C-alpha angles and dihedrals in degrees: 000000000000091000093061117107106202093193091059091045093051091049092047088055087068103028095053093055093041092052101038105030115013122031099050090050088061096053112112093022104168129215087243091060093038094058098029114133107205093187134023118272098028122166110235145149108276142177109277112272097021101087124099094193115123092239126033122187130194139089101222139051092306133056133198121229122242143148130204114241095025112242120245110266098030110227118261112262133223128231088260091055093046092049091046089054094049094044096047113017098035104032116011096047091049091044088054092047098047114013110042101264116146112271115270142158139174092285101046099040120105104228121214120265093204137035090244091055092049091053089050089053090047093051091048095051092043091053091048092050094049093048089047093051090048090051090060091068118192098306095047090062089067096050120103116266092234135219095310085077096056113202090013095055095118095049117103121262089245087068090054091047091053091047093050091049092052090050094049093047098047098042093046089049087054090052090052091051091050089052089053091048091048091050095048096041092051095044088056092046091051091048091050092049091053 
């Protein structure tokens, strides 16, 4: 057990899935897939001024849909929304709180106008996160998360790392599933039109 390096093992939890199951599946994501609304009333990322959501975050040309408190059930979300959540709420805000990235949040972030731009943002935040986790070394994993994590401030950084990895893995798996649904729905629609 003394040869184990927990930092490397925690990073591998994410990097293995990223490399072998997730990132390649996102290559070639089209704008049509990115903005596709499979059901009425989806939350998405939209051109500023076009959303009907009660809360709209974002500082640029695009805004992300929200409501506070969230309705029950929460609206279904598009690939654009899910990627926006991973990029900003999961990675960028934690990178800012713990690893020196410029401060950001759902309201100040400039959301991507295209799928390709969103993937570039995702790749950049992922790289910053991994480098940040590596910089913790072994001893940094045991340090408290700090006030940026609110009620979880006293929990060790390892707890935050595990949480962020679960969030990235499950939301990107959802994105992959939505890509599959888009492909199969649109193949059927094209066959029916022929």
